Each structure stands twice: as structure tokens, then as C-alpha cells.
BAFI-3210 file (N, C-alpha, C; in Angstrom, 3 decimals, decimal comma, padded with zeros to 6 digits):
// residues 102
n [1|2|3|4|5|6|7|8|9|10|11|12|13|14|15|16|17|18|19|20|21|22|23|24|25|26|27|28|29|30|31|32|33|34|35|36|37|38|39|40|41|42|43|44|45|46|47|48|49|50|51|52|53|54|55|56|57|58|59|60|61|62|63|64|65|66|67|68|69|70|71|72|73|74|75|76|77|78|79|80|81|82|83|84|85|86|87|88|89|90|91|92|93|94|95|96|97|98|99|100|101|102]
n.u [073,667|076,288|079,765|081,190|079,659|079,910|082,552|082,420|081,247|081,773|084,804|084,205|081,728|082,440|084,338|082,775|080,928|082,698|083,779|081,467|081,018|083,340|082,940|080,741|081,827|082,475|084,990|086,278|087,214|089,370|092,146|094,925|094,420|093,034|095,140|096,856|095,367|095,296|098,061|098,751|097,204|098,311|100,928|100,511|099,452|101,587|103,669|102,552|102,804|105,465|106,814|108,942|108,872|109,813|109,522|106,836|104,084|102,821|100,030|099,991|099,131|099,428|102,170|102,991|102,060|103,709|106,234|106,028|105,663|108,143|109,810|109,089|109,500|111,839|112,199|109,595|108,356|109,706|108,882|106,117|106,118|107,235|105,288|102,849|102,793|104,560|107,000|110,486|112,798|115,125|114,278|112,510|114,320|115,794|113,836|113,177|115,625|115,779|113,562|114,025|115,625|114,091]
n.v [098,908|096,869|096,254|095,251|096,110|098,819|099,247|099,541|101,909|105,377|106,508|107,789|106,706|104,046|104,365|105,531|103,488|101,462|102,590|102,611|099,866|099,198|100,699|099,392|097,049|094,957|094,147|093,311|090,751|090,470|091,098|091,497|092,845|095,130|096,262|096,825|098,766|100,784|101,271|102,184|104,489|106,017|106,257|107,786|110,128|111,023|111,339|113,318|115,608|115,894|114,318|111,738|108,116|106,878|105,229|104,631|102,770|099,504|097,279|094,199|091,958|092,797|093,211|090,531|089,435|090,825|089,927|087,197|087,310|088,407|086,314|084,383|085,666|087,943|089,978|090,273|091,193|093,606|094,983|095,095|096,662|099,056|099,779|099,889|099,984|099,472|097,737|098,150|095,795|095,737|096,788|094,752|092,622|093,576|093,591|090,877|089,810|090,849|089,671|086,960|086,217|086,584]
n.w [083,551|082,315|083,012|080,816|078,626|079,056|078,347|075,682|075,372|076,110|077,808|080,266|081,040|081,519|083,667|085,671|086,179|086,910|089,260|090,816|091,089|092,516|094,861|095,869|096,710|094,982|094,210|096,417|097,088|095,486|096,225|095,358|092,948|093,836|095,260|093,132|091,690|093,618|093,871|091,285|091,206|093,321|092,362|090,018|091,154|092,805|090,909|089,326|090,829|091,028|092,902|094,233|094,098|096,268|099,330|099,131|100,200|099,687|099,302|101,166|099,674|097,031|097,020|097,414|095,006|093,170|093,996|093,420|090,644|089,930|090,682|088,846|086,385|086,052|084,116|083,181|085,518|085,857|083,543|084,060|086,410|085,454|083,596|085,026|088,149|091,260|093,287|092,675|091,223|092,709|095,179|095,885|096,192|098,383|100,418|100,465|101,315|103,901|105,148|105,072|107,164|109,402]
ca.u [074,633|077,389|081,092|081,567|078,976|080,465|083,826|082,114|080,766|082,893|085,599|083,528|080,708|083,142|084,936|081,694|080,406|083,779|083,818|080,278|081,296|084,352|082,317|079,796|082,574|082,568|086,383|086,853|087,913|090,501|093,061|096,050|093,903|092,806|096,466|097,350|094,640|095,786|099,451|098,752|096,636|099,308|102,041|100,097|099,314|102,910|104,420|101,948|103,262|106,920|107,377|109,486|108,077|110,502|108,731|105,432|103,686|101,907|099,296|100,734|098,722|100,059|103,591|103,136|101,888|104,910|107,341|105,822|105,939|109,593|110,430|108,799|110,132|112,309|111,916|108,152|108,060|110,218|107,971|104,864|106,364|107,427|104,034|101,779|103,343|105,071|108,377|111,548|113,407|116,086|113,501|112,012|115,453|116,106|112,797|113,332|116,821|115,469|112,545|114,518|116,251|113,160]
ca.v [098,611|096,001|096,786|094,875|097,027|100,157|099,372|099,921|103,289|106,289|106,250|108,276|105,723|102,909|104,686|105,732|102,170|100,784|103,169|102,133|098,467|099,198|101,216|098,400|095,906|093,852|093,745|093,065|089,459|090,543|091,986|091,963|093,820|096,378|096,816|097,378|100,013|101,777|101,594|103,003|105,791|106,738|106,588|108,904|111,322|111,489|111,808|114,543|116,753|115,871|113,560|110,426|106,986|106,321|105,156|104,288|101,487|098,721|096,274|092,932|091,061|093,285|092,875|089,091|089,251|091,313|089,022|085,967|087,632|088,573|084,986|083,691|086,380|089,272|090,946|090,512|092,026|094,948|095,576|095,369|097,777|100,264|100,114|100,186|100,444|098,383|097,831|097,797|094,500|095,967|096,904|093,414|091,841|094,080|093,102|089,426|089,553|091,182|088,783|085,583|085,963|086,846]
ca.w [082,508|082,727|082,689|079,449|077,708|079,281|077,634|074,298|075,441|076,322|079,010|081,472|081,418|082,109|084,968|086,650|086,527|087,631|090,615|091,529|091,434|093,580|096,086|096,393|097,222|094,030|094,027|097,742|097,144|094,546|096,945|094,533|091,982|094,571|095,523|091,870|091,409|094,583|093,535|090,065|091,574|094,119|091,468|089,165|091,988|093,224|089,742|088,791|091,620|091,025|094,021|093,890|094,579|097,427|100,553|098,893|100,776|098,862|100,075|101,236|098,591|095,807|097,189|097,155|093,561|092,492|094,340|092,653|089,245|089,788|090,774|087,588|085,282|086,447|083,047|083,198|086,689|085,567|082,563|084,769|087,319|084,650|082,924|085,977|089,430|092,077|093,755|091,736|091,533|093,794|096,416|096,204|096,710|099,724|101,332|100,576|102,125|105,294|105,716|105,111|108,457|110,511]
c.u [075,753|078,716|081,496|080,923|079,557|081,800|083,621|081,548|081,983|083,603|084,872|082,469|081,361|083,639|083,886|081,137|081,447|083,846|082,626|080,463|082,303|083,743|081,357|080,490|082,740|083,997|087,052|087,615|089,102|091,567|094,299|095,611|093,655|094,132|097,068|096,688|095,117|097,198|099,531|098,241|097,644|100,481|101,689|100,036|100,680|103,705|103,862|102,343|104,782|107,566|107,925|108,583|108,728|109,585|107,265|105,158|102,684|101,200|100,097|100,391|099,338|101,562|103,841|103,020|103,161|106,118|107,239|106,137|107,444|110,318|110,241|109,557|110,565|112,031|110,434|107,759|108,530|109,298|106,650|105,022|106,539|106,119|102,972|102,344|103,890|106,509|109,349|112,098|114,407|115,365|112,963|113,122|115,807|115,107|112,950|114,536|116,557|114,517|113,006|115,044|115,337|112,520]
c.v [097,750|096,618|096,469|095,811|098,434|100,340|099,789|101,332|104,203|105,970|106,654|107,301|104,528|103,236|104,938|104,393|101,370|101,281|102,706|100,681|098,392|099,648|100,211|097,109|094,750|093,366|093,386|091,752|089,402|091,484|092,395|093,013|095,165|097,059|097,452|098,715|101,119|102,226|102,494|104,406|106,635|107,156|107,801|110,204|111,891|112,043|113,123|115,788|116,740|115,144|112,228|109,340|106,309|106,349|104,829|102,897|100,806|097,705|094,972|091,986|091,490|093,016|091,409|088,787|089,656|090,417|087,723|086,193|087,762|087,237|084,208|084,336|087,772|090,338|091,297|091,419|093,458|095,672|095,970|096,604|099,092|100,731|100,585|100,809|099,236|098,625|097,497|096,433|094,636|096,046|095,543|092,541|092,271|093,558|091,606|089,080|089,829|090,173|087,336|085,248|086,238|085,597]
c.w [083,108|082,307|081,258|078,431|077,832|078,573|076,185|074,211|075,576|077,641|080,288|081,958|082,096|083,509|086,038|087,106|087,315|089,075|091,440|091,960|092,590|094,904|096,704|096,842|096,260|093,796|095,352|097,837|096,182|095,113|096,134|093,506|092,657|094,879|094,284|091,572|092,347|094,227|092,307|090,384|092,349|093,241|090,614|089,968|092,372|092,041|089,208|089,584|091,795|092,190|093,525|094,462|095,778|098,643|100,366|099,461|099,848|099,738|100,087|100,084|097,262|095,859|096,874|095,668|092,821|092,768|093,540|091,185|089,014|089,861|089,480|086,434|085,739|085,381|082,991|084,348|086,460|084,584|083,226|085,659|086,563|084,012|083,906|087,255|090,161|092,470|092,632|092,137|092,677|095,137|096,849|096,784|098,131|100,752|101,549|101,460|103,602|105,917|105,805|106,502|109,642|111,023]
res [m|h|l|e|k|a|t|k|e|d|d|q|t|f|w|k|l|f|a|a|h|a|a|s|g|k|f|d|n|l|k|p|f|k|g|l|v|m|a|v|s|v|r|h|e|r|e|s|v|g|k|s|l|t|g|v|q|f|s|p|q|f|n|d|f|m|m|t|l|a|a|i|s|p|r|g|a|h|f|f|q|e|t|f|a|g|r|s|l|r|s|q|r|d|i|r|a|k|t|v|f|l]
***
């Protein structure tokens, strides 16, 4: 079954097929996407046990994606971060300020 067809089935069918695709490496060349999936998973896990998101590490490719999005549209980046996961705009500014002088 293909992922597109699985989207028309039930959620469990889709997620099982998605996991199989991920395990077989079909998303290996999509590093920002993999970083997003990891970030959303970690966010959900931490929030479900009442932990804050302080100190969460993100993949460099996902960080780069979020930094680029924030440069294009700070509001868009904030909306994306609130909806899915990622660094806050403040955290991004702090990192950018530290790396400019390196």
C-alpha cells in the first residue's frame, strides 16, 4: 500500500506504513523533516509528563529551517513553533547573537 492510499484508510494504517517507510530510510534525505518529526515527538513526550521544553536539542537541519522561516516571517515561525515544535523566536535570537561572533 502507498502512503497516499493509506491517508484514505484509518489513522493506524497510515502510521504503520509511515513508520515502515521511516525505518527503511525513505526520509533520510529529508533532514529538516526528520528533525521536525523528532521535535514534535519530544515535545509531546515532555509535555505529557509535565516537563518544560527548556534545554531540548534540535537537529541542526531543523534549526536552520526554523531560523530561515523566522528570517522570512517571524509571525509564521512563531505560528509554526506553537503548532508543531521548535525554538522560540527569543531562543533563535540568542543563538544567532552567540554565533555571529564565532
